[in-house]
C-alpha positions as a Markdown table, in Angstrom:
| # | Residue | x | y | z |
|---|---|---|---|---|
| 1 | Met | 0.0 | 0.0 | 0.0 |
| 2 | Ala | 2.9 | 2.3 | 0.8 |
| 3 | Gly | 4.2 | 1.9 | -2.8 |
| 4 | Lys | 0.8 | 2.5 | -4.2 |
| 5 | Ser | 0.4 | 5.8 | -2.3 |
| 6 | Lys | 3.9 | 6.9 | -3.4 |
| 7 | Ala | 3.0 | 6.2 | -7.0 |
| 8 | Ala | -0.3 | 8.0 | -6.7 |
| 9 | Ala | 1.4 | 11.0 | -5.2 |
| 10 | Arg | 3.9 | 11.2 | -8.0 |
| 11 | Glu | 1.2 | 10.8 | -10.6 |
| 12 | Ala | -0.8 | 13.6 | -9.0 |
| 13 | Ser | 2.3 | 15.9 | -8.9 |
| 14 | Gly | 3.2 | 15.1 | -12.5 |
| 15 | Glu | 6.5 | 13.5 | -11.5 |
| 16 | Glu | 5.8 | 10.0 | -12.7 |
| 17 | Lys | 6.0 | 10.7 | -16.4 |
| 18 | Pro | 9.4 | 12.5 | -16.2 |
| 19 | Leu | 10.8 | 9.5 | -14.3 |
| 20 | Arg | 9.7 | 7.1 | -17.0 |
| 21 | His | 11.1 | 9.5 | -19.6 |
| 22 | Leu | 14.5 | 9.4 | -17.9 |
| 23 | Leu | 14.5 | 5.6 | -18.1 |
| 24 | Gln | 13.3 | 5.7 | -21.8 |
| 25 | Gln | 16.1 | 8.1 | -22.7 |
| 26 | Met | 18.8 | 6.0 | -21.1 |
| 27 | Leu | 17.5 | 2.9 | -22.8 |
| 28 | Leu | 17.3 | 4.7 | -26.1 |
| 29 | Ile | 21.0 | 5.7 | -25.8 |
| 30 | Arg | 22.0 | 2.2 | -24.8 |
| 31 | Arg | 20.2 | 0.5 | -27.6 |
| 32 | Phe | 21.4 | 3.1 | -30.1 |
| 33 | Glu | 25.0 | 2.6 | -29.1 |
| 34 | Glu | 24.7 | -1.2 | -29.2 |
| 35 | Lys | 23.2 | -1.0 | -32.7 |
| 36 | Ala | 26.0 | 1.5 | -33.8 |
| 37 | Ala | 28.6 | -1.1 | -32.6 |
| 38 | Glu | 26.8 | -3.7 | -34.7 |
| 39 | Met | 26.8 | -1.5 | -37.8 |
| 40 | Tyr | 30.5 | -0.7 | -37.3 |
| 41 | Ala | 31.3 | -4.4 | -37.2 |
| 42 | Leu | 29.4 | -4.8 | -40.5 |
| 43 | Gly | 31.5 | -2.0 | -42.1 |
| 44 | Lys | 28.5 | 0.4 | -42.4 |
| 45 | Ile | 30.1 | 2.9 | -40.1 |
| 46 | Gly | 33.7 | 3.9 | -40.7 |
| 47 | Gly | 36.4 | 5.9 | -38.9 |
| 48 | Phe | 36.3 | 6.1 | -35.1 |
| 49 | Leu | 33.3 | 5.2 | -32.9 |
| 50 | His | 33.4 | 6.0 | -29.2 |
| 51 | Leu | 30.5 | 4.4 | -27.3 |
| 52 | Tyr | 28.7 | 5.9 | -24.3 |
| 53 | Ile | 27.5 | 2.6 | -22.8 |
| 54 | Gly | 27.6 | 2.8 | -19.0 |
| 55 | Gln | 27.5 | 6.6 | -18.8 |
| 56 | Glu | 23.9 | 7.2 | -19.9 |
| 57 | Ala | 22.8 | 8.6 | -16.5 |
| 58 | Val | 25.1 | 11.6 | -16.8 |
| 59 | Ala | 23.8 | 13.0 | -20.1 |
| 60 | Val | 20.2 | 12.1 | -19.4 |
| 61 | Gly | 20.1 | 13.4 | -15.8 |
| 62 | Ala | 22.0 | 16.6 | -16.7 |
| 63 | Ile | 20.2 | 17.6 | -19.8 |
| 64 | Ser | 16.8 | 16.9 | -18.3 |
| 65 | Thr | 17.3 | 20.0 | -16.2 |
| 66 | Leu | 17.5 | 22.3 | -19.3 |
| 67 | Arg | 15.1 | 24.3 | -21.3 |
| 68 | Asp | 14.9 | 23.8 | -25.1 |
| 69 | Asp | 16.7 | 27.1 | -25.7 |
| 70 | Asp | 19.7 | 26.2 | -23.5 |
| 71 | Tyr | 23.0 | 24.9 | -25.0 |
| 72 | Val | 25.0 | 21.7 | -24.8 |
| 73 | Ile | 28.6 | 21.1 | -26.0 |
| 74 | Ala | 30.5 | 17.9 | -25.7 |
| 75 | Gly | 33.5 | 15.9 | -26.9 |
| 76 | Tyr | 33.7 | 13.0 | -29.3 |
| 77 | Arg | 31.7 | 10.5 | -27.1 |
| 78 | Glu | 28.6 | 12.6 | -27.7 |
| 79 | His | 25.9 | 10.4 | -29.3 |
| 80 | Gly | 24.1 | 10.1 | -25.9 |
| 81 | His | 24.2 | 13.9 | -25.3 |
| 82 | Ala | 22.8 | 14.6 | -28.8 |
| 83 | Leu | 20.0 | 12.2 | -28.3 |
| 84 | Ala | 19.2 | 13.5 | -24.8 |
| 85 | Lys | 19.1 | 17.0 | -26.2 |
| 86 | Gly | 16.3 | 15.9 | -28.6 |
| 87 | Val | 18.3 | 15.4 | -31.8 |
| 88 | Glu | 16.4 | 12.8 | -34.0 |
| 89 | Pro | 17.9 | 9.3 | -33.6 |
| 90 | Arg | 17.6 | 8.7 | -37.4 |
| 91 | Arg | 19.6 | 11.8 | -38.2 |
| 92 | Val | 22.3 | 10.9 | -35.7 |
| 93 | Met | 22.5 | 7.4 | -37.2 |
| 94 | Ala | 22.6 | 8.8 | -40.7 |
| 95 | Glu | 25.6 | 10.9 | -39.6 |
| 96 | Leu | 27.4 | 7.9 | -38.3 |
| 97 | Phe | 26.8 | 6.3 | -41.7 |
| 98 | Gly | 28.2 | 9.4 | -43.4 |
| 99 | Arg | 25.0 | 10.1 | -45.3 |
| 100 | Arg | 23.6 | 13.4 | -46.5 |
| 101 | Asp | 20.6 | 13.4 | -44.2 |
| 102 | Gly | 22.8 | 13.2 | -41.1 |
| 103 | Val | 22.9 | 16.1 | -38.6 |
| 104 | Ser | 26.2 | 17.3 | -40.1 |
| 105 | Lys | 25.2 | 16.4 | -43.7 |
| 106 | Gly | 27.4 | 13.3 | -43.5 |
| 107 | Lys | 30.6 | 15.3 | -43.3 |
| 108 | Gly | 31.2 | 15.2 | -39.5 |
| 109 | Gly | 30.7 | 11.5 | -38.6 |
| 110 | Ser | 30.6 | 10.1 | -35.1 |
| 111 | Met | 32.8 | 12.7 | -33.5 |
| 112 | His | 31.3 | 15.9 | -35.0 |
| 113 | Leu | 27.5 | 15.9 | -34.4 |
| 114 | Phe | 26.0 | 19.3 | -34.6 |
| 115 | Asp | 22.4 | 20.5 | -34.5 |
| 116 | Lys | 21.7 | 24.2 | -34.4 |
| 117 | Ala | 17.9 | 23.7 | -34.1 |
| 118 | His | 18.4 | 21.8 | -30.8 |
| 119 | Arg | 21.3 | 24.0 | -29.7 |
| 120 | Phe | 23.6 | 21.1 | -29.7 |
| 121 | Leu | 27.0 | 22.6 | -30.5 |
| 122 | Gly | 29.1 | 19.5 | -31.0 |
| 123 | Gly | 30.9 | 17.0 | -31.1 |
| 124 | His | 34.6 | 18.0 | -30.8 |
| 125 | Ala | 37.5 | 15.7 | -31.4 |
| 126 | Ile | 40.2 | 17.5 | -29.6 |
| 127 | Val | 40.5 | 16.5 | -25.9 |
| 128 | Gly | 40.1 | 19.6 | -23.8 |
| 129 | Gly | 40.0 | 21.8 | -26.9 |
| 130 | Tyr | 36.4 | 23.0 | -26.7 |
| 131 | Pro | 35.9 | 24.4 | -23.1 |
| 132 | Pro | 37.0 | 27.8 | -24.5 |
| 133 | Ile | 34.1 | 27.6 | -27.0 |
| 134 | Ala | 31.8 | 26.9 | -24.0 |
| 135 | Ala | 33.2 | 29.9 | -22.3 |
| 136 | Gly | 32.6 | 31.9 | -25.4 |
| 137 | Val | 29.0 | 30.9 | -25.6 |
| 138 | Gly | 28.6 | 31.8 | -21.9 |
| 139 | Phe | 30.0 | 35.2 | -22.7 |
| 140 | Ala | 27.6 | 35.7 | -25.6 |
| 141 | Ile | 24.7 | 34.8 | -23.3 |
| 142 | Lys | 25.8 | 37.3 | -20.7 |
| 143 | Tyr | 26.5 | 40.0 | -23.4 |
| 144 | Arg | 23.0 | 39.6 | -24.8 |
| 145 | Glu | 21.5 | 39.7 | -21.3 |
| 146 | Glu | 19.8 | 36.3 | -21.8 |
| 147 | Asp | 18.9 | 33.8 | -19.1 |
| 148 | Arg | 20.2 | 30.8 | -20.9 |
| 149 | Val | 22.9 | 28.4 | -19.8 |
| 150 | Ile | 25.4 | 26.1 | -21.4 |
| 151 | Leu | 26.4 | 22.6 | -20.2 |
| 152 | Cys | 29.9 | 21.6 | -21.2 |
| 153 | Phe | 30.6 | 17.9 | -20.9 |
| 154 | Phe | 34.2 | 16.6 | -20.9 |
| 155 | Gly | 36.1 | 13.6 | -19.6 |
| 156 | Asp | 38.8 | 13.3 | -17.0 |
| 157 | Gly | 41.3 | 13.3 | -19.8 |
| 158 | Ser | 40.6 | 17.0 | -20.4 |
| 159 | Val | 41.4 | 18.1 | -16.9 |
| 160 | Pro | 45.2 | 18.3 | -17.3 |
| 161 | Gln | 44.8 | 20.3 | -20.5 |
| 162 | Gly | 45.6 | 24.0 | -20.3 |
| 163 | Glu | 42.5 | 25.1 | -22.2 |
| 164 | Phe | 40.3 | 23.6 | -19.5 |
| 165 | His | 41.9 | 25.7 | -16.8 |
| 166 | Glu | 41.9 | 28.8 | -18.9 |
| 167 | Ala | 38.2 | 28.4 | -19.6 |
| 168 | Leu | 37.4 | 27.8 | -16.0 |
| 169 | Asn | 39.4 | 30.9 | -15.0 |
| 170 | Leu | 37.6 | 33.1 | -17.5 |
| 171 | Ser | 34.2 | 31.8 | -16.5 |
| 172 | Ala | 34.9 | 32.6 | -12.9 |
| 173 | Leu | 36.3 | 36.0 | -13.6 |
| 174 | Trp | 33.5 | 37.1 | -15.9 |
| 175 | Lys | 30.7 | 35.2 | -14.1 |
| 176 | Leu | 29.6 | 33.2 | -17.1 |
| 177 | Pro | 26.5 | 30.9 | -17.0 |
| 178 | Val | 28.5 | 27.7 | -17.8 |
| 179 | Val | 28.0 | 24.4 | -16.0 |
| 180 | Trp | 31.2 | 22.4 | -16.3 |
| 181 | Ile | 30.5 | 18.7 | -16.1 |
| 182 | Cys | 33.4 | 16.3 | -15.9 |
| 183 | Glu | 32.4 | 12.7 | -16.7 |
| 184 | Asn | 35.1 | 11.0 | -14.7 |
| 185 | Asn | 35.1 | 7.4 | -16.1 |
| 186 | Arg | 38.5 | 6.9 | -14.4 |
| 187 | Tyr | 40.6 | 6.0 | -17.5 |
| 188 | Ala | 40.4 | 8.8 | -20.1 |
| 189 | Met | 41.7 | 7.1 | -23.2 |
| 190 | Gly | 43.5 | 4.4 | -21.3 |
| 191 | Thr | 45.4 | 5.9 | -18.4 |
| 192 | Ala | 44.1 | 5.6 | -14.8 |
| 193 | Val | 43.2 | 8.9 | -13.3 |
| 194 | Glu | 45.7 | 8.3 | -10.5 |
| 195 | Arg | 48.5 | 8.3 | -13.1 |
| 196 | Ala | 47.4 | 11.4 | -14.9 |
| 197 | Leu | 46.2 | 13.9 | -12.1 |
| 198 | Ala | 48.0 | 15.1 | -9.0 |
| 199 | Gln | 44.6 | 16.1 | -7.7 |
| 200 | Thr | 42.3 | 13.1 | -8.4 |
| 201 | Glu | 39.2 | 14.8 | -6.7 |
| 202 | Ile | 38.3 | 16.7 | -9.9 |
| 203 | Ala | 35.5 | 18.7 | -8.3 |
| 204 | Arg | 38.1 | 20.3 | -6.0 |
| 205 | His | 39.7 | 22.2 | -8.9 |
| 206 | Ala | 36.8 | 24.6 | -8.4 |
| 207 | Glu | 38.5 | 25.9 | -5.3 |
| 208 | Ser | 41.3 | 27.3 | -7.4 |
| 209 | Tyr | 38.8 | 29.5 | -9.3 |
| 210 | Arg | 36.6 | 30.3 | -6.3 |
| 211 | Ile | 33.5 | 28.8 | -7.9 |
| 212 | Pro | 31.2 | 26.1 | -6.5 |
| 213 | Gly | 32.4 | 22.5 | -7.0 |
| 214 | Glu | 30.5 | 19.2 | -6.4 |
| 215 | Ala | 30.9 | 15.5 | -7.0 |
| 216 | Cys | 28.0 | 13.2 | -7.6 |
| 217 | Asp | 27.2 | 9.6 | -8.4 |
| 218 | Gly | 27.3 | 9.5 | -12.2 |
| 219 | Met | 25.6 | 6.1 | -12.2 |
| 220 | Asp | 22.5 | 7.5 | -10.6 |
| 221 | Val | 20.4 | 9.5 | -13.0 |
| 222 | Leu | 18.5 | 11.3 | -10.2 |
| 223 | Ala | 21.7 | 12.2 | -8.3 |
| 224 | Val | 23.0 | 13.7 | -11.5 |
| 225 | Arg | 19.8 | 15.6 | -12.1 |
| 226 | Glu | 19.7 | 17.0 | -8.6 |
| 227 | Ala | 23.3 | 18.2 | -8.7 |
| 228 | Val | 23.0 | 19.7 | -12.2 |
| 229 | Ala | 19.6 | 21.4 | -11.4 |
| 230 | Arg | 21.3 | 23.3 | -8.6 |
| 231 | Ala | 24.2 | 24.3 | -10.9 |
| 232 | Val | 21.8 | 25.4 | -13.7 |
| 233 | Glu | 19.7 | 27.5 | -11.3 |
| 234 | Arg | 22.9 | 29.1 | -10.0 |
| 235 | Ala | 24.1 | 29.8 | -13.6 |
| 236 | Arg | 20.8 | 31.1 | -14.8 |
| 237 | Cys | 20.0 | 33.4 | -11.8 |
| 238 | Glu | 23.4 | 34.4 | -10.5 |
| 239 | Lys | 25.6 | 34.0 | -13.6 |
| 240 | Thr | 27.9 | 31.8 | -11.5 |
| 241 | Pro | 29.7 | 28.8 | -13.1 |
| 242 | Thr | 29.9 | 25.4 | -11.3 |
| 243 | Leu | 32.3 | 22.5 | -11.7 |
| 244 | Leu | 30.6 | 19.2 | -11.3 |
| 245 | Glu | 32.3 | 15.8 | -11.3 |
| 246 | Ala | 30.0 | 12.9 | -12.2 |
| 247 | Arg | 31.8 | 9.7 | -11.2 |
| 248 | Thr | 30.9 | 7.2 | -13.8 |
| 249 | Tyr | 32.2 | 4.2 | -15.7 |
| 250 | Arg | 32.2 | 3.1 | -19.3 |
| 251 | Phe | 31.5 | -0.6 | -19.9 |
| 252 | Arg | 33.2 | -0.7 | -23.3 |
| 253 | Gly | 36.7 | 0.3 | -24.4 |
| 254 | His | 37.8 | 3.8 | -25.4 |
| 255 | Ser | 36.6 | 3.2 | -28.9 |
| 256 | Met | 35.7 | 0.3 | -31.2 |
| 257 | Arg | 39.4 | 0.1 | -32.0 |
| 258 | Asp | 39.8 | -0.8 | -28.3 |
| 259 | Pro | 36.8 | -2.9 | -27.7 |
| 260 | Ser | 37.9 | -4.7 | -24.5 |
| 261 | Ala | 40.2 | -2.3 | -22.7 |
| 262 | Ala | 41.9 | -5.4 | -21.2 |
| 263 | Ile | 45.3 | -3.7 | -21.2 |
| 264 | Tyr | 44.6 | -1.2 | -18.5 |
| 265 | Arg | 41.8 | -2.7 | -16.5 |
| 266 | Thr | 40.7 | -6.2 | -15.5 |
| 267 | Lys | 37.6 | -8.1 | -16.6 |
| 268 | Ala | 36.7 | -8.6 | -13.0 |
| 269 | Glu | 36.7 | -4.8 | -12.4 |
| 270 | Val | 34.4 | -4.2 | -15.4 |
| 271 | Glu | 32.0 | -7.0 | -14.3 |
| 272 | Glu | 31.9 | -5.5 | -10.8 |
| 273 | Glu | 31.1 | -2.1 | -12.2 |
| 274 | Lys | 28.3 | -3.5 | -14.3 |
| 275 | Lys | 26.4 | -4.3 | -11.1 |
| 276 | Arg | 25.9 | -0.5 | -10.9 |
| 277 | Asp | 24.4 | -0.4 | -14.5 |
| 278 | Pro | 22.4 | 2.9 | -14.4 |
| 279 | Ile | 19.6 | 1.5 | -16.5 |
| 280 | Ala | 19.1 | -1.7 | -14.6 |
| 281 | Val | 19.4 | 0.0 | -11.2 |
| 282 | Phe | 16.9 | 2.7 | -12.1 |
| 283 | Arg | 14.5 | 0.2 | -13.7 |
| 284 | Glu | 14.4 | -1.8 | -10.6 |
| 285 | Arg | 13.8 | 1.3 | -8.5 |
| 286 | Leu | 10.8 | 2.3 | -10.6 |
| 287 | Leu | 9.4 | -1.2 | -10.5 |
| 288 | Arg | 9.9 | -1.4 | -6.7 |
| 289 | Glu | 8.2 | 2.0 | -6.2 |
| 290 | Glu | 5.4 | 1.0 | -8.6 |
| 291 | Val | 6.1 | 3.9 | -10.9 |
| 292 | Leu | 6.4 | 1.2 | -13.6 |
| 293 | Asp | 5.2 | -2.3 | -14.0 |
| 294 | Glu | 6.6 | -5.2 | -16.1 |
| 295 | Ala | 4.1 | -4.7 | -18.9 |
| 296 | Glu | 4.9 | -1.0 | -19.2 |
| 297 | Trp | 8.6 | -1.8 | -19.2 |
| 298 | Lys | 8.1 | -4.3 | -22.0 |
| 299 | Leu | 6.2 | -1.7 | -24.0 |
| 300 | Leu | 8.8 | 1.0 | -23.4 |
| 301 | Ala | 11.6 | -1.4 | -24.5 |
| 302 | Glu | 9.7 | -2.3 | -27.6 |
| 303 | Glu | 9.2 | 1.3 | -28.6 |
| 304 | Val | 12.9 | 2.0 | -28.2 |
| 305 | Glu | 13.8 | -1.0 | -30.3 |
| 306 | Gln | 11.5 | 0.2 | -33.0 |
| 307 | Thr | 13.0 | 3.7 | -32.9 |
| 308 | Val | 16.5 | 2.3 | -33.3 |
| 309 | Ala | 15.5 | 0.0 | -36.1 |
| 310 | Glu | 13.8 | 2.9 | -37.9 |
| 311 | Ala | 17.0 | 5.0 | -37.4 |
| 312 | Val | 19.1 | 2.3 | -39.2 |
| 313 | Glu | 16.6 | 2.0 | -42.0 |
| 314 | Phe | 16.6 | 5.7 | -42.5 |
| 315 | Ala | 20.4 | 5.9 | -42.5 |
| 316 | Glu | 20.7 | 3.0 | -45.0 |
| 317 | Ala | 18.2 | 4.7 | -47.3 |
| 318 | Ser | 19.9 | 8.1 | -47.2 |
| 319 | Pro | 22.1 | 8.9 | -50.2 |
| 320 | Glu | 25.9 | 9.6 | -50.0 |
| 321 | Pro | 26.7 | 13.4 | -49.9 |
| 322 | Pro | 27.5 | 14.7 | -53.4 |
| 323 | Ala | 31.1 | 15.5 | -54.2 |
| 324 | Glu | 30.4 | 19.2 | -54.6 |
| 325 | Trp | 29.5 | 19.4 | -50.9 |
| 326 | Leu | 33.2 | 19.0 | -50.1 |
| 327 | Leu | 33.9 | 22.7 | -50.4 |
| 328 | Gln | 30.7 | 23.9 | -48.8 |
| 329 | Asn | 30.6 | 25.1 | -45.2 |
| 330 | Val | 34.4 | 25.5 | -45.1 |
| 331 | Tyr | 34.1 | 29.3 | -44.8 |
| 332 | His | 31.2 | 31.3 | -43.6 |
| 333 | Glu | 29.6 | 33.3 | -46.4 |
| 334 | Glu | 27.8 | 36.6 | -45.7 |
| 335 | Gly | 24.5 | 37.3 | -47.3 |
């Protein structure tokens, strides 16, 4: 009865649908990434492919706090962020296929997703190279006297980079509405954080710039949402940046070129971390609290599978970009 009363209260408050939506978004990212890995193995996706499997709670929890007119920028492991920001799965898949109907017209591929309509600003391949862009967007927001914010996602491998510290410093000096979110999956490309950082508590770097810093459980979508919600409110109302450290874990290797990651971590460690799978844990929580039942879960999973299947079908049917597109969008043309 207690569970029933909790569910009824959530339904009355309008909370139940958002909780289900968080689960649906995480599952969509997981199935999309698994299908992308399958398409890569079949040779339908070329180049590099960096999967987000295991880290879904960070993108979904964080981006759920935003308005549609807020901005997101990320690195090259960004499929999940794009999907969570509302970019169409079929257009993301078409981009991975290098097709003209992709979000970057087939010219960006996996690492360079961009969707102006959804205010998703990339997809950047240079580790630590894009925090200055996030600071620039924050400055534009402040200059225009808007109440928008930008979330900047990056990995622990970006923290030793000079651009990261320069961007944090400027955001603090100029009071820019940027929320810095480090997805600390502990290994960057393949080096344990203890071997790369003198200060391994990444959130504490905020102290150097006199801005708020906070660490949260990056495997818990609600913990991420709560931490980011506080930071977004601070950025929007006080124009104060925040450094958040979401402690997470990727279940796959750095990329499809490194599928097992067996060189720098053990299989036993990975299996132990999988017990904290953010989707499985959140699903069990919603079932236990009677926000969701097994029939509803089955229907949700079927809808996600259909969405991903349609994304692949769309990508395969989309034409290759024409050769004349090679020189388009290289330089900005006025008028």
